[in-house]
N, C-alpha and C positions, 0 to 999 in steps of 0.2 A: 450566557453558557451555563447549562445546567452541570451539576457535579453530583456524583452518587458515592456511596461506599458500599462495595460489594464484598461478600465472604467467598473465600475459595473452598470449594467442596472437593476438588480433585486435581492433582496434578499427574497427567498422563504422559508417559514417555512414547513418542511416535517413532523417533529414529535416535541414534547415538547422540545427536546434537540438536534435537528438536523436541519440544514439550508442548503439550496442550494443557492451557489453564482453564479449569471449569469454574465458572462462578455461579452461584444461586440467584436467581432472579428475585428482586424485592417482592415481598409477599403482597403488598398493597399496590403501590405505583410500578408496574412492570415496565422495563425499559424496551421501548419500541426501537427497532432498527430494520434495515433492509439488507437482504444478502448482498455481500460484496462490500458492505460499509466496514468502517474500522472503529476500535474503541482505544481511546487515549489513557494509558496508565500514568499516574503521577505517584512517583516513589522518592523518598528521601533517602539518599546515600552519602554517608560521611558528611552529613551536614548540609548537603546540596540537594535542591529539589530538581528532579528530572521528570521530563514528560516524554512518553514514547507512544506512537501509535501503533497498534497491532490489528491486523484484519481479522474480523470473525470467521472462524471456520465452521461455526454452527450456522443454522438458517432457521428464521422465524417460521413457526408453523410445523416445523419437522423436529427441532431439538428443545426440549423443555428449559435447558440452561444456556447460559452465555458461554460460548467457547471461543478463545483465542488461541493461536498456535505461534509459538515463538521460537526462532532459530537462534542458537547461541552463536554469536560472532566472536573470533578471537580477539581480546582485548575490548569486547563490548561491555561497557559498565552495566547498563541496564539488562541487557539479555542474560548476562552470567549471573546478575544479582537475582533475577527472576528464577533461573534454573538452580541455583544453589543456595539460596537463602529463604525464599518463600516457602511456606508449607500449608498444608490443609488446615482450614480454621482462620488463617490470616484475613484481615480486612484491608482492602486496597481502595484508595480513591480514584475515580475514574471520571472522564468527562463524558458528556452525551455522544451517542454515536454520530459520525460524520463520514462524508465521502460520497462522490457522484458516479463512482464505478458499479453500477447497479443496472438490473434489467430494466429495459423501457418497454412497458406493455404496449404502447403506441406504434413501435416499431416492429412488433412481432405479431405474425399471422400463424395460421394453422400449418403453413407451408414452410415456416422459417426453420433453417438448420442453424442451430446455436454451435459456434465452434470456439472453444477456449484453449488458449496457447499459454503455456507457463513453463518455467524452469525452476527447480529447487523449491524454496519457501514461496515462491510466487504462485504456488498451488493454492495457498490459503484462501484468499477471496474467491477464487475460481471454484473451490470445492463447495463454498457456501452457496454459490450461484448455481451450481450444477444440481445440488440436492434441492433447491427451490424449484428449479425449472422442471425436474423429475416429478417432484411431489405434486406440483400444480398442472402437470402435463402441458406445459409451455413450449409451443413450437412443434415442429414435426420429429425433429432428431437432435441429439446432443452429442458432440464430439469432443473429447479432451485430447490435446496433444501436448504431452509432457516430457520435458527432459531432465535428466539427472546423471550424476557421476557414475552411480552404479546402482544395481537392484537394491542394495542394502539401504541407500539413501532415500529411496522413494517414500516420500511422506504420505500417509493415508493409503499405502499400497493395498492392504487387506480390505479396507473400507471401500475403495474404488472398485476392487474386484467384486465385492458384494453387490454393489449397485448395478453392475453388468449383468448379474444374475437375475436381479429383480426386474430391471427395465430393459427390455429388448431393444429399445431405440437408443440406448445409450452405448457408445463404443468409445475406445481410447487407442491412441498411438503412443508408444513409449519410446524415448531416445535415451541411450545410456553412452557416456563418452568412455567409460572404462568397464566394459563387460568382461569379468573374469572367465565366464563360459557363455558361448554363443548359443542362446536359446533358440529352440525350433519354434519360431513364432514370427509370422509376418509383420506383425505390427509392432515388433521391437527392433528399432534401427540401432546399429552400433554406429557411434559417433554423435556429432551435435545435430540438433533438429534442422532438417532441410526443408524449409517451407514449400519450396518449388516441388520437391518430391511428394509431400503430402497432399498438397493442392492438386497435383496432376491426377491422384487417385479420386479426390472428392470431385474434381470436375468430370471424371469418367462417370462417376455415380449420379451426378444430378447438377443442376444449375446453380452455379456460384452467385447468381444475382439474388437468390433466395437465402444467402447465407449472412449471419451476423456475427462478428468476431470480437472476442474479448482477450486482450493480451496483458499479462502481468509477468514480469521477468527483468533481466538486465536489459540495458539500452540496446546491445547489440542484437538481442532477440527481437525486440519491439520493432526496430528498424528494419531487419531482414524480413519479418513477416509483413509488415506494412508496404514495403517495396514490392513484394511478391503479389500480394493482394491487389494493389493498385495496378500493377503491370497486366494483371488478368482482368481488369475492368470492375472489380468490386470497388463501390462507391466509399469515399472517405468517412460519410456519415454511418456507415455500417461498420465502422472499426473503432473500438473503444480500448484506451489503454489506461492501466493503473500506473501512475508516476510516483513512486516512493524514492526516488533520487534525483538530484539535479546534477546535469553535466555542464559545467560552466566552462565557456571558451576563454582560454587566458588572455586572448586579444581585448576582451571586454574590461581587463583590470589596467589597461596600459595608462589611463589618466586617474587612477586611483592610487592613494598614498596613505600611510599611517597618519590618522588624525585623532584629535580629541572630540568627542560628541557628548553632549548634555542629554540624559535621559532623565524626563521628569516622570516620577512614579509617587503616586498619592500626594501630589503637590511638593515633593521633595526633589531637588535637582541632584543628580549624581554625574560626576564628570568621569567618562569612561574612555580608555584608549582603545581605538579600533585598528587593530593591526591589518596592513594590507592583505586581502585575501580572506579576512574573516567579516562575516555580516555584523551589523549593530547588535542583533540578537545574540550571536555567539559570544561577542565581546561583552555584552551586559550580563550573560549567564556566568562567564568567567569571573566577572567581578562580584558574583554572589547576588545579583539583583534578582528579585522574585517576579520574573517576567512570565507572563502566560504564553503558551506556544503548543503546537502539536506537530502538523505534519512536516514541517521545515523545508516544504517544497513550493510554497506560494499559493496553495490551493485552499487551505481550510479557513483562512482569514483570522485565526485566533490572535495572531501576533500583530494585528492591526495597531498602528500608531498615527498620531496626528503630527505632521511636520510644522513645528512652530516657526522655525527659521532655518535658513541654509538650502542646500540642494543634496538630493541623494540620487543614486542611480540603482534601479532595481534590476539585477542580474539573475536570470533563471527563467522566470515565467515569459512566454512568448508575447503575451499582451498584458496589460494592467487589467486585472479583474474588474468587472463593471460594478461591482458592489463597492468599490473603493470610491470615496469623495476626491475631489481634485487636490485637497490638501492631506490626503492620507497615504500612508505606505505600508508595506509589510517588512517588518524588522529582519525577518529570516532571509530575505534576499535584497536588503538595502545596504548600500556602501556609501559612505560620505564622500562627496565631490569637492567640497570647500571646507574651510575652517568654520568653527562656531555654529555647527549644526546642532539644533534642538529637536527632540521628539518627546512627544507625551503620550504616555500609555495609560489605559484604564486602571 
C-alpha cells in the first residue's frame, strides 16, 4: 500500500458543516485516481493514529488539484479535527486512492442514461463522477437525484447549477425535507426522495433499460431506490452502490461474547480484550495498536490479517472477498467465536 504526503493549498467551506480540502498534486509522481474513488487520510490526534476515507469531489482530467469533501459529524473526532485544526500549508499523510464505485466504460454506450442518486454528503463521489462523465461526453444523458434537509444544506449547489448551464444533457432533481419556502420549480420535491415518482417521469421520457444507476447515501435511500428499479425491470448489474456504512443484524451476534484475542504485530504478541459488539480492529485500536485500516466496511482489504489459530466470524460483507486466502480475514468485520484466537497483521 503506497503512502503519500500531500500539502493543503485551500480549505473551502461548502455549507455550514461541510468543508472541501484541496491538496496540491505532487510535482513529480502525480497521484492517479478514478472519479468516484476515495482518499484515506491518516491523522494523529491526542497521540492516537486515525485513518478515515473521504471520497474525491475532484475529477481527473477536470481538476488540477486533489479535492475531498468532509462533512462534520457531531462528536466525530476526525471530521471535526479536519474542520477546526487543519490549515493551509499543513502536510497530511494519505494512502493511495481506492474504491470500485467508478464508471465502467464497458457498460456504457452512446445511448446510456446515467442516473446518480444521493443524499447529503453522499453527493461527493457522485459529483466527481458527474464532472468526469460530462467532461468526457460519456453516455447520452446525465441526471442527478439529490436529497437534502434544506436549500442551505445543498453541497455544491452553485457548482451543480453552473454545470447545468454548460451541459444541456445534464439535469437534476432536488428533494428537500425542510423547505422554508416552496420554490416554483417542478424539479424540487418537498419531502424525502420518492424513487417511484422520479422513475415514472424518466420512464415517460425514455427506456429505463438504457439507464445505469449509481447510488450513494443512507441505507434507506439505497434500498428504496434499488427496490423501485428492480420492480421496473432494471437489471441488478445496472445498479451500483457505494457502501460507507455497515448495518449489522443483532441476531448475528447471538453466539459471540467478550473474549481475549492475541494480535501479532511486527512479531510481537499483544493480548486484546474484544468486547461483544466490537470488531477485532476496533478493540486493537482502542488498545493503541498501530493497525492499518481504511474503509471499515470490508471492501478495501487494508486491514487483512492471517488467522493463526481459533475461529472468527465475519459480520458485514455478504460474501467473503475473493482476494482473501482461506486462512485470512478482515479485522474490521471479524469477531472471535472461541477463546485463544490469534491473528497476525503485516
